[in-house]
C-alpha positions as CSV (number, residue, x, y, z in Angstrom):
1,M,-43.1,265.2,143.2
2,K,-42.7,263.8,146.8
3,R,-46.2,262.2,146.5
4,L,-45.3,260.7,143.1
5,V,-42.1,259.2,144.4
6,G,-43.9,257.9,147.5
7,A,-46.4,256.1,145.3
8,A,-43.6,254.8,143.1
9,C,-41.8,253.4,146.2
10,L,-44.9,251.4,147.0
11,F,-45.0,249.9,143.5
12,L,-41.2,249.3,143.5
13,S,-41.4,247.6,146.8
14,L,-44.1,245.3,145.4
15,G,-41.9,244.8,142.4
16,A,-39.0,243.8,144.6
17,I,-41.3,241.3,146.3
18,A,-42.4,239.9,143.0
19,E,-38.8,239.7,141.7
20,P,-36.7,238.4,144.6
21,A,-33.6,238.1,142.5
22,A,-33.5,241.9,142.1
23,Q,-33.3,242.5,145.8
24,S,-30.1,243.4,147.6
25,S,-27.9,240.4,148.3
26,R,-27.3,241.2,152.0
27,A,-30.0,240.2,154.6
28,G,-31.7,243.1,156.2
29,D,-30.9,245.6,153.3
30,P,-34.0,247.4,151.9
31,P,-35.1,246.3,148.5
32,R,-33.5,248.2,145.6
33,L,-35.5,250.9,143.9
34,I,-33.5,250.8,140.7
35,I,-32.1,247.7,139.1
36,E,-28.8,247.6,137.3
37,S,-30.0,245.7,134.3
38,M,-31.1,247.9,131.4
39,T,-32.8,245.1,129.4
40,G,-36.5,245.8,128.6
41,E,-37.6,242.4,130.0
42,D,-35.8,242.8,133.3
43,S,-37.1,246.4,133.7
44,F,-40.6,245.3,132.8
45,R,-40.6,242.5,135.3
46,F,-39.3,244.8,138.1
47,Y,-41.4,247.9,137.4
48,C,-44.4,246.9,135.3
49,A,-45.2,243.3,136.1
50,P,-46.6,243.9,139.7
51,C,-49.6,245.6,138.0
52,H,-49.5,244.5,134.3
53,G,-48.4,240.9,135.0
54,V,-45.3,239.1,133.7
55,T,-47.1,238.5,130.4
56,G,-48.4,242.1,130.2
57,R,-52.1,241.1,130.2
58,G,-53.0,243.3,133.2
59,D,-53.2,240.5,135.7
60,G,-50.3,241.2,138.0
61,P,-50.5,240.5,141.7
62,V,-51.3,244.1,142.6
63,A,-54.0,244.5,139.9
64,A,-56.9,243.3,142.1
65,V,-56.4,246.1,144.6
66,L,-56.2,249.0,142.1
67,K,-59.1,251.3,141.4
68,T,-58.6,251.0,137.7
69,L,-57.5,247.6,136.2
70,P,-54.2,247.8,134.4
71,R,-54.4,247.8,130.6
72,D,-53.6,244.6,128.7
73,L,-50.4,245.7,127.0
74,T,-50.4,242.8,124.6
75,T,-53.2,244.3,122.5
76,L,-51.8,247.8,121.7
77,T,-50.9,246.9,118.1
78,K,-54.4,245.4,117.5
79,L,-56.0,248.5,119.0
80,N,-54.0,250.7,116.6
81,A,-54.9,249.1,113.2
82,G,-51.9,246.7,113.3
83,T,-49.2,249.3,114.0
84,F,-47.5,249.4,117.4
85,P,-47.8,253.0,118.7
86,R,-44.2,253.3,119.9
87,S,-44.0,257.1,120.2
88,A,-47.3,257.2,122.1
89,V,-46.3,254.4,124.5
90,I,-42.9,256.1,125.2
91,A,-44.6,259.4,125.9
92,F,-47.2,257.7,128.1
93,V,-44.6,255.9,130.2
94,D,-42.4,259.0,130.4
95,G,-45.5,261.1,131.4
96,T,-45.4,263.6,128.6
97,G,-48.2,261.9,126.6
98,R,-51.0,262.0,129.1
99,A,-52.9,264.4,131.3
100,L,-52.0,264.1,135.0
101,P,-54.7,264.6,137.7
102,A,-54.4,267.9,139.6
103,H,-55.2,266.2,142.9
104,G,-54.3,262.7,144.0
105,P,-52.1,260.1,142.2
106,A,-52.5,258.9,138.7
107,D,-53.6,255.3,138.2
108,M,-50.2,254.5,136.7
109,P,-47.0,255.9,138.0
110,V,-45.3,258.4,135.7
111,W,-42.1,256.5,135.3
112,G,-40.0,259.2,133.5
113,P,-39.7,261.5,136.5
114,I,-39.4,258.5,138.9
115,F,-36.5,257.0,136.9
116,R,-34.8,260.4,136.7
117,G,-35.2,260.7,140.4
118,L,-33.6,257.3,141.0
119,D,-30.9,257.5,138.3
120,S,-29.3,260.8,137.6
121,S,-28.1,259.6,134.2
122,S,-30.6,261.0,131.7
123,P,-29.3,258.8,128.8
124,R,-29.8,255.7,131.0
125,V,-33.3,256.8,131.8
126,R,-34.1,257.3,128.1
127,V,-32.6,253.9,127.3
128,R,-34.5,252.1,130.1
129,I,-37.8,253.5,128.9
130,E,-37.1,252.7,125.2
131,N,-36.0,249.1,126.2
132,I,-39.2,248.7,128.2
133,V,-41.3,249.8,125.2
134,T,-39.3,247.5,122.9
135,F,-40.2,244.7,125.2
136,I,-43.9,245.7,125.2
137,E,-43.7,245.7,121.4
138,S,-42.3,242.1,121.5
139,I,-45.3,240.8,123.5
140,Q,-48.0,242.0,121.1
141,T,-50.6,239.4,120.1
142,N,-51.5,240.7,116.6
């Protein structure tokens, strides 16, 4: 878990760099690891856009240095016969819908445990993930 949170901190720091408005307002304070906004778009921009890009096409500023290029999230409906795979995307983001490597980090952070570690409110974590997935659904390019 420590290793997972450490990897997430790297991504969150990059997210804070990519989204300066989300940073703490006092000079010298470290960047926030959790944002107050619960909207899907704000959460996506802070947590997902460093890798997936603001438009979700997998072209974020961090993408070029990753071993595996981030998925283009705008084509999930097209890849699933015209139906957005909401339950599968929620499970993937939460970490319950994918196999995790036994050694080393996963290519994409497992946000469910990370969010639960940063925000002790389980209902808020569930809402944050659902709102992110709703935003991803809204950017589909049929």
